[in-house]
C-alpha positions in Angstrom: 15.2 4.5 16.0 12.3 2.3 16.9 10.8 -0.5 14.1 7.2 1.4 14.7 9.3 4.9 14.0 10.7 3.6 11.1 7.4 2.5 9.4 5.7 5.8 10.1 8.4 7.5 8.3 7.9 5.2 5.4 4.4 5.9 5.3 5.1 9.5 5.2 7.2 9.2 2.6 5.0 7.2 0.3 2.2 9.6 1.3 4.2 12.4 0.0 5.6 11.1 -3.3 1.8 10.0 -4.0 0.6 13.8 -3.6 3.4 15.2 -5.5 2.4 12.9 -8.2 -1.3 13.6 -8.2 -0.4 17.6 -8.1 2.1 17.4 -10.8 -0.4 15.8 -12.9 -3.5 18.3 -12.1 -0.6 21.3 -13.1 -0.3 19.5 -16.4 -2.8 17.6 -17.6 -2.1 17.6 -21.3 1.7 16.8 -21.1 0.7 14.0 -18.2 -0.7 11.9 -20.8 2.7 11.5 -22.4 5.1 12.2 -19.5 3.1 11.0 -16.7 4.6 7.4 -17.5 8.3 8.2 -16.8 7.2 9.8 -13.4 5.0 7.3 -12.3 7.9 4.3 -13.2 10.1 6.4 -11.1 7.6 6.9 -8.6 6.8 3.1 -8.7 10.7 2.2 -8.1 11.1 4.7 -5.1 7.8 3.1 -3.5 9.6 -0.2 -4.2 12.7 1.1 -2.5 10.4 2.2 0.2 8.5 -1.2 0.7 11.6 -3.3 0.3 14.2 -1.4 3.0 12.1 -1.7 6.1 11.7 -5.5 5.0 15.0 -6.4 4.5 16.9 -4.3 6.8 14.8 -4.9 10.3 16.0 -5.6 13.9 13.4 -7.5 15.9 10.2 -8.1 14.7 9.2 -6.7 11.2 5.8 -4.7 11.6 5.7 -5.1 7.3 4.4 -8.6 6.6 6.3 -10.5 3.6 3.4 -9.6 1.0 5.0 -6.1 1.3 8.3 -7.3 0.0 6.5 -8.8 -2.8 4.7 -5.5 -2.9 8.0 -3.9 -3.3 9.7 -6.1 -5.7 6.6 -5.8 -7.9 6.5 -2.0 -7.7 10.3 -2.1 -8.8 9.3 -4.0 -11.6 6.6 -2.2 -12.6 8.4 0.9 -12.6 11.2 -0.7 -14.6 8.4 -1.6 -17.1 7.0 1.9 -17.6 10.3 3.5 -17.8 11.5 0.9 -20.5 8.0 1.3 -22.7 6.7 5.1 -21.8 4.5 5.3 -25.5 2.6 1.7 -24.2 2.5 3.0 -20.6 0.8 6.2 -21.7 -1.9 4.4 -23.3 -2.3 1.8 -21.2 -1.8 4.0 -18.0 -5.5 4.0 -16.6 -5.0 -0.4 -16.3 -1.4 0.2 -14.6 -2.8 2.2 -12.2 -5.9 0.5 -11.4 -4.2 -3.0 -11.1 -1.6 -1.2 -9.1 -4.6 0.5 -6.7 -6.4 -2.7 -6.3 -3.3 -4.7 -5.5 -2.3 -2.3 -2.7 -5.4 -2.1 -1.6 -5.8 -5.7 -1.2 -1.9 -5.5 0.5 -3.1 -2.7 3.0 -6.9 -5.1 4.2 -4.7 -7.9 4.5 -2.2 -5.7 7.3 -4.9 -4.0 9.1 -6.0 -7.5 10.1 -2.4 -8.0 11.3 -2.6 -5.0 13.0 -5.7 -5.9 14.9 -3.7 -8.7 16.0 -1.1 -6.6 17.5 -4.3 -4.7 19.8 -3.6 -1.2 17.5 -7.1 0.4 18.3 -7.7 2.1 15.2 -6.6 -0.4 12.8 -9.9 -0.1 11.1 -8.2 3.0 9.4 -5.7 0.7 7.2 -9.1 -1.0 6.4 -11.0 1.6 5.2 -8.0 3.1 3.0 -7.5 -0.7 1.5 -11.4 -0.6 0.4 -11.0 2.8 -0.5 -8.1 2.3 -3.1 -9.9 -1.0 -4.5 -12.9 1.4 -5.2 -10.6 3.8 -7.0 -8.9 1.1 -9.0 -12.4 -0.4 -9.9 -13.0 3.5 -11.2 -10.1 3.5 -13.1 -11.1 0.2 -15.1 -14.7 1.3 -15.1 -14.0 3.4 -18.4 -10.4 3.6 -18.9 -10.9 5.4 -22.7 -13.3 8.0 -21.9 -10.6 10.6 -22.6 -7.4 12.2 -21.4 -8.5 14.8 -19.5 -10.6 12.8 -17.4 -8.8 9.8 -17.0 -5.6 12.5 -15.9 -8.1 13.9 -13.1 -9.1 10.5 -11.9 -5.6 9.4 -11.8 -4.9 12.6 -9.9 -7.3 12.4 -7.4 -6.2 8.7 -7.0 -2.9 9.8 -6.2 -3.5 12.2 -3.9 -6.4 10.5 -2.3 -4.1 7.5 -1.7 -1.2 9.5 -0.6 -3.3 11.5 2.2 -4.8 8.4 3.5 -1.3 6.4 3.7 -0.3 9.9 5.5 -3.0 9.5 8.0 -2.1 5.9 8.7 1.2 7.0 9.7 0.3 9.4 12.1 -2.9 8.1 13.6 -2.3 4.5 13.6 1.4 4.0 14.3 1.5 6.8 16.6 -0.2 5.6 19.2 2.1 2.6 19.5 5.0 4.9 20.7 
């Protein structure tokens, strides 16, 4: 299996996990404030593994730059902290997610310029994804204590939007290289 196919499936899996977490949040908004910390911690751990594996077990040139390895390690650490301190995480959830979205957006923007150098014609989709994710992160920090329901809805929307954008990257950007 080529490295582009592996990257595309990594994006599909990551996007699917994010969308599922967002839909769960919409279905159970009250319970989400207390228990979403567990699911997000698990999601962070899975996302971290999903970024680390292609970086460590590659053959030839890896499309993932070194900062995706760091992103995966940070996801794993964040997930472990969230799972260990669920009550505190539920209270700090908007700020955790905002920081994660902002870092993910920065990583996507930096990667988009790498894709541009690889002459991928739609590299700008990842650039737009990064900008959108950073804006969502900034919205989360603007008023993290507005109220439980609005935080849950903003979180669900952010997760679903990021998941859809990541899947779109895998479908549109990387399918052209095969």
